[in-house]
C-alpha positions, 0 to 999 in steps of 0.5 A: 567366788566365796572364799580364800583368795592366794596372792601369787607374785604376779599378781600383784607386780602387775598391780604396781606395773606402769609398764602394763597398764591393762593387766595391772586394772584387771589385776586391781579389780579383779582383787578390789571386787573380792567380796569382804566376806574373801580373804586375801592371803601371800606368803614370805615368798611372794613378799620376797619375789615381789620386792625383788621383781620390783626393785631390781627388774622395774629398779623401783626405789626401794623405800617406795616397794617397802611401803606397798609392802606395808599397805598390803600387811592386811593380807595374810601371811603365810610363813613357808616352814619345814612342812610348808616345804616339806609339802611343796616337794610333794604338790612338785614331785606330783604334779610336775610342776617348778618347786617354786610354784608347788610352794605357792601352793604348798603355802596356799594350802596351810592358808586353808585358801580355796582358790590360787590368783595367778597367770603361771597355772592354767586357769581352772586346773585343780592343785592338791585342792587349790583351784587356780584363777587368772586374773584375765580369763573370764571367771566360770567356776 
């Protein structure tokens, strides 16, 4: 698959998970297997959720998580602004998905991504022009 990939929080959390080694391996393999022509994108929302999940849910050291975030700083960063939020509300209403998922889609759209790498939505689903890809499913498009 050629194009830009937006990473959802769950994929990043799995990449650093010690409790689910199979999912960690799948997510790392997918992200590390992206061609040099692919660009990886995330947003301020994803960074915040990632930090919160690892420090609160998984009780990882905040300094260690900060270091992990720094290691991923080469990813393109989308800053959620007023337009991102307004578009997210429209996406939420039109697609009957959660606001937080819609905000992820909106940020991906803002960055001109082709794909959203996530397990939260249906694999293969097209939302607002963004194709949902699960790192745990066969890649058939």
